[in-house]
N, C-alpha and C positions, 0 to 999 in steps of 0.2 A: 397599282402597288401601294402598299402602306407599310413603311418601315420604321416610322416613329409616330407616337401620338402622346396626348396629354390626358391625365385623369385628375381633375381638381375639385370635383364635386364633393362636398363634405359627406362623411359616412352616413349620418342620419338622413340627409337629403337623398342619397343614393338608395338607401334602404326603403324609404317611403316611395320613391319613384318606381323601383323595380319589384317591390313587394315580396321580400324574402325575410324569414324570421331571424337569421343570424344577426349579430351586432358587432361586426368587425370594426376595428379602429385602425385607420391608416392615414398617412400624411398625403398632401397633394403631390402629384408627380407630373412634372412639366415636360419630360422628355423620355418617354418609355421606349426601350429598345428590345429587339428580339433576344430571346433566351432569359429575359428577366421574368419574375413572377408577376402575373396580371390577374385581376379579378374577372370572373365570368359569372353569368347567371344561367342556370340550367334547371330543367324540370326533372325531378327525381321520382322514385317509385311511389311516393306518397301523393303524387299529383301536384305538388307545390313547387314553387320556385325556390332555389337555394343559391347562396353565394359560395364561391370556391376560388381559391388562389391556385393557378396552374402556370406551367411554363409556357411562354409565348414562343412557339416553334414546335409544330406538331410532330410527334414521333409515332409512326404507324405501329399498330399492335404486333405486326409481324417482323419489325426491324430487329436485327441482332444486336444493335448498339445505337446509342444516341449519335446521330450524324453530326459532322462538323459544319454542315450547311443547313441551318434550321429552316423548316417549312413553315414560315410565319405567314405566308399568303397562300390561298388556294383560288385558282381561277374559277369564277362562277360558271363559265361556259362548259367546263369539263369536270367540275367537282363530283358529279354523280357517277362518272366513269373511271376516273384515275384511281389506280389501286391504292395509293397512299391515303386517299380521302373518301372514297365511295362508301365505306362502311360507316364512318363517322357522320357523313352527310345524311345517311338514312336513319341512323339510330342515336346520334349524339350531337344534336345541334344546340347552340347556346347563343346568348347575347353577350357582347363585350362592350362594357360602358366606356365612354370617353367624352371629353369636352371638345376636342379638336384633333386634327392630325396634320402631318407635315408632308410636303412634297417639295422637290427641288427642280428648278428650271435652269437649264444650261443656257447661258448667254455668252456671246462672243466677248473676249477671245476664248476663254475657257472657264470663266467663273460659274459657280453653281449657287444660285440664289434660293434660299429656303423660303417657303410660304406656309403660313398657318391657315388651315381650312376649317371653317366652323359653319354651324347653321346660321342663317340670316338673323334669327332671333337670339342667338347665343345659348339656346337651350342645350342640354346634354344630348349626346348621340348614343345610339345602340347599334354597334356593328353586328352584322350577321357573322356568326362564328360556328366552328365545329370543334369538338374536343375528343381526346382519345386517352385511353388507359394503356400503359405499357409496363411490362414486367421484365426486368433484366435477368440474365442467367443466374445471378447470385441471389435472386428473390426480391431485390429492392424494386419499388414501384414508382412510377412517374405519371402524372397527368399533365397533358399539354393541349395547346389549342392553336388554331390558325384562323386568320381573318379572311372571309370571302371577298374577292374583288371582282369588279366588272369594268366595262369601258367607261371612260370619263365623260361627264356631262359637258355641255358647252362652256360652262364657267371654268372648269378645271382643265379642259383639253389644251389650252395654250401653255399650261404649266407641265402637265403630265398626262399620258394617255390612259392611265388606269386610276381607279379609286376604290375604296372599300364600299361594300354594300351597306347602306344605312337604312335601318328599318324604322318606320313610323310606329308609334305605340300601338295602334290598332292591329298591326301585323305581328306583334310579339308572340301571341299565343299560337298562331299558325306556325311560326318558325320553331317554337319550342316543342310543339306537339309532334312527336316522332312516330305516331301511329302510321301504318303503311299507307292508309288512304290519304294522308295529307302531304306525302312526299312531293307529289306533283304541284300542289298548291304552294309549298315552300319554295320549290324551284322557280315558280312564277314571280316570286318576290325579288329575285336576283336581277336588279336593274339599277341604273344610275339615279341618285337622288338629285332633285332640282333645288332643294332648300339649303344651299350652301353659298358662302362667300369666302374670300381669301384676302390676306394681307401679308406684306413682306416681313421677314424676320431678320435679326442680325446675321450677317454673313458668317460669323464665327460659330454659328449654332450647330455645327455638325457633330460636336462632341456631346456625349450623354451628360457631361459635367456642366454643360451650359443650358440653363432653362430658357428655351426658345419662347415659350408662352409665359410671359412674366405677369400677366394679369388675367383673372378669370373673365 
């Protein structure tokens, strides 16, 4: 599962890393939550990568309304078959940039301790994502996304049993290329990353008003 994460990379550094032409300006965000707008990088018809802000919590194109329970995660084991995700997985894959994500460990008696999960070298992350376009009955439109998850690696397993799929830079093009021949190769990328470490965060960090990750 991934229900909170941080995006603190400066706009110019993100643009250079992911290679898109847009020049968005945005502040660091230390505690991103579902239903909020989040940046994604996707490949469009011109064959280039592009930046776009979308809603975190996928709305299937066949949905009659935006649901009250956002689909902010999609299980990698079933993303190619589930009706809510299979079309997006085949045709609309994306990268979701982040600097770290949060998981909670339940400890006796009932306390929940948040942890910040990052790469060992503190480099930015690229979550494997899917995005969707939805049109409401009144004609209004919405683009949304979901983060692909997989089983936790040995580092994260004591804290939580799931984690987001983290793609290494060499795998980005395979993930973004939605030609039919690469769907199987993209599915093979859904596996736990080993390049992560964790540290405890303040216990009052459950609110989106509290910046859990206070330093880059």
